[in-house]
TORPA-560147 format. One line per 2 residues: their letters; for each residue x, y, z of N, C-alpha, C. Coordinates in nm, 4 decimals. Atoms other than C-alpha are relative to their C-alpha. Example, Ala and Ser with C-alpha at 12.3 -4.5 7.8 and 13.67 -1.06 7.14 Angstrom:
as) 0.0890/-0.1190/0.0000/1.2300/-0.4500/0.7800/0.0900/0.1200/0.0000 ~ -0.0820/-0.1190/-0.0060/1.3670/-0.1060/0.7140/-0.0770/0.1090/0.0730
# end
This chain:
xx) 0.0853/0.0783/0.0885/2.4842/-1.9730/2.0936/-0.1380/0.0639/-0.0122 ~ 0.1368/-0.0466/0.0181/2.1545/-1.8715/1.9455/-0.0953/-0.1023/0.0616
xx) 0.0997/0.0923/-0.0554/1.8345/-2.0278/2.0781/-0.0154/-0.1241/-0.0878 ~ 0.0146/0.1127/0.0928/1.8068/-2.2451/1.7661/0.1187/-0.0961/0.0101
xx) -0.1185/0.0845/-0.0134/2.1654/-2.3698/1.8015/-0.0007/-0.0760/0.1318 ~ 0.0078/0.0663/-0.1309/2.1157/-2.4455/2.1708/-0.1028/-0.1120/-0.0025
xx) 0.1027/0.1025/0.0118/1.7961/-2.6363/2.0918/0.0511/-0.1183/-0.0811 ~ -0.0556/0.1055/0.0829/1.9743/-2.8306/1.8199/0.1022/-0.0841/0.0767
xx) -0.0982/0.0738/-0.0800/2.2596/-2.9236/2.0552/-0.0682/-0.0849/0.1068 ~ 0.0745/0.0759/-0.1013/2.0142/-3.0294/2.3255/-0.0680/-0.1210/-0.0642
xx) 0.0653/0.1102/0.0708/1.8263/-3.2412/2.0723/0.0996/-0.1090/-0.0363 ~ -0.1030/0.0967/0.0349/2.1471/-3.4061/1.9553/0.0424/-0.0800/0.1231
xx) -0.0370/0.0687/-0.1241/2.2411/-3.4885/2.3145/-0.1069/-0.1007/0.0405 ~ 0.1090/0.0919/-0.0343/1.8986/-3.6405/2.3816/-0.0076/-0.1171/-0.0977
xx) 0.0027/0.1063/0.1002/1.9113/-3.8363/2.0549/0.1110/-0.1018/0.0263 ~ -0.1113/0.0898/-0.0321/2.2524/-3.9791/2.1466/-0.0305/-0.0822/0.1252
xx) 0.0374/0.0707/-0.1220/2.1243/-4.0679/2.4940/-0.1038/-0.1078/-0.0302 ~ 0.1020/0.0988/0.0378/1.8202/-4.2427/2.3436/0.0645/-0.1181/-0.0726
xx) -0.0712/0.1052/0.0723/2.0507/-4.4368/2.1089/0.0730/-0.0919/0.0981 ~ -0.0739/0.0803/-0.0981/2.2709/-4.5494/2.4004/-0.0936/-0.0828/0.0878
xx) 0.0959/0.0734/-0.0839/1.9735/-4.6436/2.6174/-0.0563/-0.1208/-0.0738 ~ 0.0605/0.1094/0.0759/1.8271/-4.8561/2.3399/0.1027/-0.1042/-0.0422
xx) -0.0920/0.0930/0.0648/2.1295/-5.0098/2.1715/0.1071/-0.0563/0.0919 ~ -0.1082/0.0463/-0.0863/2.3895/-5.0348/2.4465/-0.0503/-0.0526/0.1343
xx) 0.0471/0.0364/-0.1329/2.1865/-5.0647/2.7655/-0.1295/-0.0812/-0.0014 ~ 0.1246/0.0770/0.0155/1.8770/-5.2459/2.6304/-0.1115/0.0519/0.0911
xx) 0.1076/-0.0631/-0.0767/1.6385/-5.0015/2.7920/-0.0885/0.0801/-0.0955 ~ 0.0765/-0.0688/0.1046/1.3979/-4.9247/2.5060/-0.1093/0.0933/0.0520
xx) 0.1049/-0.0876/-0.0522/1.1251/-4.7739/2.7250/0.0568/0.1374/0.0347 ~ -0.0645/-0.1273/-0.0328/1.3638/-4.5073/2.8550/0.0470/0.0709/-0.1267
xx) -0.0416/-0.0582/0.1278/1.5009/-4.4549/2.5055/-0.1188/0.0675/-0.0672 ~ 0.1211/-0.0574/0.0593/1.1446/-4.3934/2.3858/-0.0331/0.1346/0.0631
xx) 0.0277/-0.1267/-0.0687/1.0989/-4.1222/2.6493/0.0933/0.1104/-0.0491 ~ -0.0963/-0.1013/0.0456/1.4166/-3.9415/2.5393/-0.0281/0.0391/-0.1448
xx) 0.0322/-0.0308/0.1390/1.3232/-3.9694/2.1722/-0.1256/0.0863/-0.0070 ~ 0.1205/-0.0834/-0.0049/0.9790/-3.8289/2.2533/0.0347/0.1438/0.0379
xx) -0.0436/-0.1348/-0.0386/1.1530/-3.5330/2.4219/0.0599/0.0736/-0.1197 ~ -0.0602/-0.0615/0.1189/1.3541/-3.4688/2.1046/-0.1096/0.0446/-0.0961
xx) 0.1062/-0.0292/0.0971/1.0454/-3.4846/1.8838/-0.0900/0.1131/0.0503 ~ 0.0869/-0.1032/-0.0583/0.8370/-3.2700/2.1190/0.0675/0.1374/-0.0034
xx) -0.0708/-0.1276/-0.0118/1.1043/-2.9994/2.1550/0.0505/0.0553/-0.1326 ~ -0.0658/-0.0441/0.1235/1.2463/-2.9873/1.8015/-0.0495/-0.0875/-0.1151
xx) 0.0675/0.0855/0.0984/1.0116/-3.1306/1.5368/0.0767/-0.0160/-0.1315 ~ -0.0743/0.0066/0.1259/1.2532/-3.0631/1.2503/0.1369/-0.0659/0.0153
xx) -0.1348/0.0493/-0.0249/1.5614/-3.2181/1.4113/0.0204/-0.1397/-0.0569 ~ -0.0472/0.1294/0.0502/1.7207/-3.5005/1.2105/-0.1134/-0.1013/-0.0138
xx) 0.1196/0.0836/0.0085/1.3840/-3.6474/1.1147/0.0311/-0.1436/-0.0432 ~ -0.0278/0.1401/0.0360/1.5207/-3.9550/0.9292/0.0710/-0.0779/0.1109
xx) -0.0705/0.0683/-0.1095/1.7549/-4.0365/1.2201/-0.0976/-0.0332/0.1137 ~ 0.1001/0.0253/-0.1047/1.4669/-4.0027/1.4682/-0.0907/-0.1162/-0.0410
xx) 0.0850/0.1091/0.0484/1.2519/-4.2310/1.2513/0.0731/-0.1332/0.0068 ~ -0.0772/0.1237/-0.0060/1.5301/-4.4879/1.2277/0.0133/-0.0485/0.1443
xx) -0.0114/0.0384/-0.1408/1.5848/-4.4829/1.6045/-0.1337/-0.0493/0.0532 ~ 0.1318/0.0469/-0.0435/1.2098/-4.5164/1.6589/-0.0209/-0.1442/-0.0455
xx) 0.0082/0.1377/0.0493/1.2205/-4.8273/1.4413/0.0857/-0.0944/0.0827 ~ -0.0885/0.0827/-0.0826/1.5160/-4.9598/1.6434/-0.0638/-0.0306/0.1357
xx) 0.0659/0.0197/-0.1296/1.3212/-4.9104/1.9662/-0.1112/-0.1025/-0.0139 ~ 0.1075/0.0975/0.0216/1.0205/-5.0957/1.8267/0.0569/-0.1395/-0.0225
xx) -0.0613/0.1300/0.0270/1.2465/-5.3741/1.7017/0.0527/-0.0627/0.1288 ~ -0.0514/0.0494/-0.1279/1.4059/-5.4049/2.0452/-0.1146/-0.0529/0.0864
xx) 0.1152/0.0452/-0.0779/1.0617/-5.4382/2.2036/-0.0535/-0.1329/-0.0546 ~ 0.0174/0.1296/0.0661/1.0074/-5.7233/1.9526/-0.1351/-0.0679/0.0202
xx) 0.1326/0.0595/0.0041/0.6349/-5.7751/1.9763/-0.0513/0.0167/-0.1418 ~ 0.0499/-0.0040/0.1371/0.4382/-5.8355/1.6592/-0.0456/0.1404/-0.0394
xx) 0.0473/-0.1346/0.0355/0.2664/-5.4948/1.6694/0.1162/0.0978/-0.0109 ~ -0.1155/-0.0882/0.0072/0.6030/-5.3314/1.7294/0.0812/-0.0239/-0.1258
xx) -0.0668/0.0249/0.1280/0.7517/-5.5025/1.4239/-0.0677/0.0807/-0.1102 ~ 0.0725/-0.0802/0.0990/0.4795/-5.3380/1.2167/0.0340/0.1479/0.0150
xx) -0.0362/-0.1400/-0.0244/0.5582/-5.0042/1.3789/0.1430/0.0276/-0.0446 ~ -0.1391/-0.0166/0.0438/0.9303/-5.0540/1.3168/0.0064/0.0130/-0.1517
xx) 0.0013/-0.0038/0.1465/0.8608/-5.1199/0.9493/-0.0448/0.1369/-0.0487 ~ 0.0491/-0.1326/0.0400/0.6620/-4.7963/0.9199/0.1096/0.1040/0.0187
xx) -0.1041/-0.0997/-0.0273/0.9424/-4.5938/1.0811/0.1200/-0.0164/-0.0929 ~ -0.1137/0.0226/0.0902/1.2187/-4.7562/0.8746/-0.0338/0.0439/-0.1428
xx) 0.0386/-0.0421/0.1351/1.0239/-4.6970/0.5523/-0.0025/0.1521/-0.0105 ~ -0.0005/-0.1466/0.0003/0.9709/-4.3316/0.6449/0.1428/0.0534/-0.0044
xx) -0.1395/-0.0426/-0.0012/1.3404/-4.2938/0.7195/0.0652/-0.0261/-0.1356 ~ -0.0593/0.0367/0.1292/1.4326/-4.4697/0.3938/-0.0436/0.0940/-0.1119
xx) 0.0422/-0.0983/0.1013/1.2309/-4.2144/0.1948/0.1018/0.1130/-0.0095 ~ -0.1004/-0.1062/-0.0005/1.4914/-3.9576/0.2979/0.1414/-0.0503/-0.0204
xx) -0.1345/0.0576/0.0093/1.7860/-4.1969/0.2717/-0.0081/-0.1383/-0.0656 ~ 0.0249/0.1294/0.0650/1.7143/-4.4697/0.0131/0.1241/-0.0862/-0.0225
xx) -0.1244/0.0761/0.0191/2.0809/-4.5767/-0.0132/0.0606/-0.0432/0.1334 ~ -0.0480/0.0347/-0.1335/2.1096/-4.6514/0.3594/-0.0039/-0.1518/0.0175
xx) -0.0117/0.1454/-0.0135/2.2347/-5.0100/0.3890/-0.0687/-0.0502/0.1268 ~ 0.0548/0.0461/-0.1274/2.1375/-5.0388/0.7557/-0.1518/-0.0014/0.0002
xx) 0.1466/-0.0029/0.0057/1.7777/-4.9363/0.6908/-0.0543/-0.1164/-0.0819 ~ 0.0476/0.1105/0.0842/1.7364/-5.1889/0.4102/0.0180/-0.1340/0.0720
xx) -0.0243/0.1228/-0.0748/1.8924/-5.4603/0.6260/-0.1011/-0.0155/0.1138 ~ 0.0966/0.0057/-0.1102/1.6691/-5.3723/0.9226/-0.1403/-0.0323/-0.0508
xx) 0.1297/0.0339/0.0582/1.3609/-5.3820/0.7005/-0.0060/-0.1486/-0.0357 ~ -0.0053/0.1428/0.0310/1.4677/-5.7238/0.5760/-0.0149/-0.0854/0.1249
xx) 0.0106/0.0740/-0.1277/1.5079/-5.8439/0.9367/-0.1421/0.0024/0.0550 ~ 0.1379/-0.0101/-0.0503/1.1642/-5.7146/1.0344/-0.0922/-0.0960/-0.0749
xx) 0.0868/0.0877/0.0783/0.9939/-5.8953/0.7493/0.0360/-0.1470/0.0228 ~ -0.0422/0.1367/-0.0307/1.2000/-6.2071/0.8227/-0.0620/-0.0461/0.1321
xx) 0.0596/0.0348/-0.1294/1.0808/-6.2026/1.1858/-0.1509/-0.0206/-0.0099 ~ 0.1444/0.0151/0.0199/0.7231/-6.1649/1.0628/-0.0329/-0.1202/-0.0893
xx) 0.0125/0.1130/0.0916/0.7814/-6.4632/0.8346/-0.0630/0.0407/-0.1346 ~ 0.0418/-0.0508/0.1312/0.6986/-6.2477/0.5331/0.1247/-0.0010/-0.0882
xx) -0.1300/0.0226/0.0617/0.9874/-6.3917/0.3394/0.0160/0.0683/-0.1355 ~ -0.0147/-0.0661/0.1295/0.9110/-6.2455/-0.0029/0.0376/0.1471/0.0189
xx) -0.0365/-0.1384/-0.0285/0.9268/-5.8942/0.1455/0.1413/0.0091/0.0566 ~ -0.1356/-0.0047/-0.0559/1.2406/-5.9762/0.3431/0.1038/-0.0127/-0.1110
xx) -0.0930/0.0163/0.1123/1.4109/-6.0893/0.0218/0.0134/0.1303/-0.0777 ~ -0.0047/-0.1283/0.0715/1.3190/-5.7580/-0.1433/0.0975/0.0952/0.0700
xx) -0.0839/-0.0962/-0.0718/1.4872/-5.5535/0.1306/0.1428/-0.0494/0.0192 ~ -0.1368/0.0515/-0.0045/1.7851/-5.7843/0.1735/0.0666/0.0196/-0.1359
xx) -0.0524/-0.0247/0.1342/1.8259/-5.7558/-0.2049/0.0428/0.1447/-0.0199 ~ -0.0364/-0.1417/0.0087/1.8241/-5.3760/-0.1814/0.1278/0.0275/0.0789
xx) -0.1217/-0.0169/-0.0805/2.0857/-5.3943/0.0949/0.1206/-0.0546/-0.0755 ~ -0.1108/0.0607/0.0743/2.3001/-5.6234/-0.1196/0.0408/0.0863/-0.1191
xx) -0.0340/-0.0921/0.1092/2.2797/-5.3771/-0.4112/0.0836/0.1168/0.0515 ~ -0.0759/-0.1103/-0.0580/2.4110/-5.1066/-0.1790/0.1396/-0.0463/0.0408
xx) -0.1287/0.0561/-0.0427/2.6878/-5.3293/-0.0387/0.0098/-0.1444/-0.0491 ~ -0.0033/0.1339/0.0599/2.7456/-5.6251/-0.2722/0.0938/-0.0986/0.0704
xx) -0.0943/0.0888/-0.0680/3.0226/-5.7634/-0.0489/-0.0454/-0.0394/0.1400 ~ 0.0490/0.0300/-0.1345/2.8054/-5.7985/0.2627/-0.0263/-0.1496/0.0162
xx) 0.0174/0.1434/-0.0256/2.8463/-6.1546/0.3822/-0.1254/-0.0266/0.0832 ~ 0.1184/0.0161/-0.0833/2.5689/-6.1042/0.6374/-0.1270/-0.0035/-0.0843
xx) 0.1177/-0.0018/0.0866/2.3142/-6.0162/0.3721/-0.0025/-0.1231/-0.0890 ~ -0.0065/0.1200/0.0847/2.4332/-6.2955/0.1446/-0.0437/-0.1226/0.0793
xx) 0.0413/0.1109/-0.0861/2.3900/-6.5374/0.4344/-0.1517/0.0011/0.0194 ~ 0.1454/-0.0123/-0.0207/2.0363/-6.4058/0.5022/-0.0756/-0.0436/-0.1251
xx) 0.0646/0.0382/0.1249/1.9536/-6.4605/0.1380/0.0298/-0.1450/-0.0381 ~ -0.0323/0.1399/0.0282/2.1017/-6.8114/0.1488/0.1034/-0.0176/-0.1074
xx) -0.0990/0.0065/0.1062/2.3841/-6.7298/-0.0889/0.1394/-0.0243/0.0513 ~ -0.1355/0.0149/-0.0554/2.6762/-6.7759/0.1476/0.0418/-0.1444/0.0010
# end
């Protein structure tokens, strides 16, 4: 493997570990450390995925300031992936938690346009 390929594989491994720590083991602080390692070592690696995971970590921490940080990361990730259902849904959830319902409706609406059969989004919008 070339140095670039080895770095990319190491970054992917760390990103997967950060995902597992945050989403499966509910250890967002440790996930943050692993994500920081990815960003520090390989600044170009899967930037939208790193931004989305950063948003997930902030959402897991679930403090008001972290909701704002999650929104920033999800919006940055969505710039590179505007048809990503999960990002639109997560943005809707963040705004819902902040009680900014008009914004949550906007993002739940975008998610519903991407997946019109989503019962979860329809429920969030009160259409179920």
